[in-house]
N, C-alpha and C positions, 0 to 999 in steps of 0.2 A: 504493499500501499504507499509505504512511504517513497518508495524508489518511484512509483508513478506521479506521485506527487510533485517529485523533482523535476519531474522530465516535461510536466505542463507548460511550464514557462517556455521552454524551451519550441516546443510545438506550438504554442499560440507565437512565439516571434516568428516561427517558419512562417506559418500561415498571415503573418504581416507583412512578411518580405515577398511571401507569392504575388498578393495582393497588389504593393507598392510597384512591384515588378511588371504586373499585367494592367494597371492603369498608367504606367509611363509609357509601356510598348501603343497604349489603344491612342495614349497624346500623338504618338510619334505617327503611327499610320493616320490617323485625322490629320496630322501636319503634312503629311508626305503627299494625300490628296488635294488640299488646298492650294500647297506648293506648284503644282503642276501650271498653273495658268501663268505665272510670273518665268520671270529670263533669269533672274537672278534671286533664292532665297535663304534666308537661315530660322534655325530654330535652335531657340534653348529654352530652361524652364522659366525664364520670366516671359521672355516677349517671341513672337513671330514677324518678321519682317518680308514682304516680299518686295520685289521691284518689277516693274513691266516699263520700259520704254522711261519717262519721267516720273511716272506715277509709283510713289510707294505708299505700303499699304503694311499698317502693320497691329498686332492686337495679343491677347495672351491665350495660351493652347492652354486647351481642354480635351476630355476625351470626345466629344461632341465636335470638336473642330475647334478652330480660332474663335474669342469672343469679343466685344467692344473693339473691332475692329475701326479704324480710323486711315482715310485716304489723302493724300497732300501730293502735291506737283513739287519737283527741284525747281521747276521754273518760280516758285512763289515763295523758295527760303530765298534769307538775306545772308544765312551763314552756316556753317557747319561746324560742333566745336565738342571735343571730346572732353566728358565728364569722368572724374575720380572723385566719390566721397562729395557729389554737388558743387567741386571746383574746378575750373577749366585747365583741363592741362594741355602742354606741348605737345605734338603730334611726335617729335622726334626723340623727345631727352627724359620725358618721363614714363615712359612707356615700362620699365621694370620695378614698379613700386608694386605696393599691395592695397588694394582698397575694397571697403565694404561695397560699396554701390557704385559702378561701371555705369555710365550711357553715353550714348549719342543724343547730342541737343541739336534740334534742328530751328532755329529762327527765322518764325515770320514774321510779316506785317500785323501790323495789332489786329485787332479783336483777338487772335488766337496766342499771339506772344510767340510759345515756342513749343515743341512736342519733343520731350524725352523718349526714346526709346533705350530700355534698360538691356543691359548683356551681361552675362557671369564673369567673360574674361574680359581682361583688358587688353590684349592681344588682338584678339575677334574683333572688336569694337573699333581696334587702334586699324585692323585691316580694311573692315568696311566702312568707315569715315573717311579713309586715303581714297579708296575706291569710289565712294557717295560725292568726296568733294573733288575729284577729276571731273564725273559725271555733270555736276552743278555749273562747273566752270565751260565746258563742253555748251551747257544748254545755255549759259551767259553771255558767250561766244556768239552763239546764233540768234539770240534776240538782239543784239548789238548791232548785228550786221544785216 
């Protein structure tokens, strides 16, 4: 009887881990289906992000698919910043730091002010940010012509 009681917490932990794994698998599968419509997409536990042309769509991943989706155009963005713990970072010099919160901030004209897309890893946010800055600059130069 005592041995059974000793194994019970381990059994509960096993089922908890199995459920957590199944939950994450469902989120990734829902993301995979959603991401097919984009030229480039990213998934992490905080947010999903998809780019199709100059349009960016982001939201929160769930098992049923991304929710709270917001779409905006790079044509409307005034600046793109990399944030670490809500402070702007230099794109090249501060990429080896450890931050609790990492995000890309897209500064828009006033009513919305800005959109912050969270990331789990600073290096991934910097990679996406550099790519999107190049795209943004390309769209800005096309607008000027």
